[in-house]
C-alpha positions in Angstrom: -96.8 -61.6 62.9 -95.3 -58.9 64.7 -95.2 -54.9 63.2 -94.3 -51.5 63.9 -97.5 -49.0 63.1 -97.5 -45.5 63.8 -99.3 -44.9 67.2 -103.1 -43.6 66.5 -105.8 -42.5 68.7 -107.4 -45.9 67.9 -104.3 -47.3 70.3 -104.7 -45.0 73.3 -105.9 -48.1 75.5 -103.3 -50.5 74.4 -101.0 -47.4 75.2 -102.3 -47.0 78.4 -102.1 -50.8 79.5 -98.4 -50.7 78.1 -97.3 -47.5 80.4 -99.1 -49.5 83.4 -96.5 -52.3 82.6 -94.0 -50.2 83.5 -94.8 -49.1 87.0 -92.0 -51.0 88.6 -89.5 -50.0 85.9 -86.8 -46.7 86.6 -86.5 -46.6 82.5 -89.0 -45.1 80.7 -90.9 -46.0 77.3 -91.3 -43.1 75.5 -88.9 -40.1 76.0 -88.9 -38.3 79.3 -90.0 -34.7 77.9 -93.5 -36.8 77.1 -94.3 -38.6 79.7 -96.6 -36.1 81.5 -98.5 -35.2 78.3 -101.4 -36.6 77.4 -102.0 -39.2 74.6 -103.4 -37.0 72.6 -100.4 -34.4 72.8 -98.1 -36.9 72.6 -99.7 -38.0 69.4 -99.3 -34.2 68.3 -95.7 -34.0 69.0 -94.7 -37.2 67.3 -96.2 -35.7 64.1 -94.7 -32.4 64.5 -91.3 -34.4 65.4 -91.4 -36.3 61.9 -92.6 -33.3 59.8 -89.7 -31.3 61.3 -92.8 -28.9 62.5 -91.4 -26.0 64.9 -89.0 -28.6 66.6 -87.5 -27.0 70.2 -83.5 -26.2 69.6 -81.6 -29.5 70.3 -84.2 -31.4 68.8 -83.8 -33.4 65.5 -86.7 -34.8 63.4 -87.8 -38.8 64.4 -90.3 -41.2 63.8 -92.2 -43.4 66.7 -93.8 -46.5 66.0 -95.6 -49.1 68.3 -94.4 -52.9 68.5 -97.4 -54.8 68.5 -98.5 -58.5 67.8 -101.5 -59.9 65.8 -103.9 -58.8 68.4 -102.7 -55.0 68.3 -101.2 -55.5 71.7 -98.5 -53.1 72.5 -95.0 -54.6 73.4 -92.7 -52.0 72.7 -91.9 -48.6 71.4 -89.5 -47.5 68.7 -88.0 -44.0 67.9 -86.1 -43.5 65.1 -83.8 -40.2 64.5 -83.3 -39.2 61.0 -80.0 -37.9 61.4 -78.0 -37.0 64.5 -76.4 -34.0 65.8 -73.4 -34.0 68.2 -75.1 -35.0 71.5 -77.1 -37.7 69.3 -73.9 -38.8 67.8 -71.9 -39.2 70.9 -74.4 -41.0 73.3 -77.7 -41.5 71.8 -77.7 -42.9 68.2 -80.6 -43.5 65.6 -82.7 -45.8 67.2 -84.3 -45.9 70.7 -86.7 -48.9 71.5 -88.1 -50.5 74.8 -89.9 -53.7 75.4 -92.3 -53.5 78.3 -91.3 -55.7 80.8 -93.8 -58.1 81.0 -92.8 -59.1 77.3 -88.9 -59.5 77.8 -87.1 -62.8 77.9 -88.6 -64.1 74.3 -86.2 -63.1 71.8 -88.7 -59.7 70.8 -86.4 -57.5 71.5 -84.3 -58.7 68.5 -87.4 -58.8 66.2 -88.1 -55.2 67.3 -84.9 -53.8 66.4 -84.9 -55.8 63.3 -87.9 -54.0 62.0 -86.4 -50.7 63.4 -83.5 -51.2 61.3 -85.7 -51.8 58.2 -87.4 -48.7 58.7 -84.4 -46.6 59.4 -83.3 -48.1 55.9 -86.4 -47.0 54.4 -85.6 -43.3 55.4 -82.1 -43.6 53.6 -80.3 -44.5 56.9 -77.5 -47.0 55.5 -75.3 -46.9 58.9 -77.0 -46.9 62.0 -75.8 -45.6 65.5 -76.6 -48.0 68.2 -75.7 -47.4 71.7 -76.5 -48.8 75.0 -75.1 -48.4 78.7 -72.2 -50.9 79.2 -74.2 -52.4 82.3 -77.3 -53.2 79.5 -76.0 -56.4 78.8 -79.2 -57.6 77.2 -79.2 -54.7 75.1 -76.0 -55.2 74.1 -76.6 -59.0 72.9 -79.7 -57.7 71.1 -77.9 -55.3 69.1 -75.0 -57.7 68.2 -77.8 -60.2 67.2 -78.9 -57.7 64.6 -75.8 -56.7 63.2 -74.2 -54.3 65.6 -70.4 -53.8 65.4 -68.6 -52.4 68.9 -66.6 -49.2 67.8 -66.0 -47.8 71.1 -67.1 -46.8 74.2 -67.6 -43.3 75.8 -68.4 -41.5 79.2 -71.9 -40.0 79.3 -71.3 -36.9 81.9 -74.7 -36.8 82.2 -76.0 -40.0 83.7 -72.4 -41.2 84.9 -72.3 -44.4 82.6 -70.5 -45.7 80.0 -71.8 -45.6 76.4 -70.7 -48.2 74.2 -71.3 -47.6 70.3 -72.1 -50.0 67.8 -72.4 -49.7 63.7 -74.8 -51.9 62.0 -74.0 -50.8 58.2 -76.1 -51.8 55.3 -73.9 -54.2 54.0 -73.1 -56.1 57.5 -77.0 -56.5 57.8 -77.8 -57.4 54.2 -75.6 -60.4 54.3 -77.0 -62.1 57.1 
């Protein structure tokens, strides 16, 4: 059984093992502005972000979850943005997620994203914008498998990538 749970201090060791799994990856499992903070500082940042407490300019409230199995092994990380500003709307979307490299290839990304979509719906987000780099075929397939419909592509001038933008609507997902 897989589920999304809120990060807690008790998950520190599992989080450290999760981060170590990413050592050879260029992608990061958490937002880059948190990667140099201690676990305790990261938990504090998560709490402040979710409760909209002193967020820096350009940030929106968000919720963070660990994707775990029945043994509480940390397999993935999910970030759900409560609403989108102009930049998030153009190139980032409502949900960011990452599955640790050693857990890939087993269909877990779809399970994790399905759970994230349900969490987003609980937060009142009916139409969910998902994005991925055009070159990330695995992510595109996961988004489509979860009801994502490609709407357009935009160029990200910062990362010099073509970004594919997908919408997952409540009605489309509800009928699957």
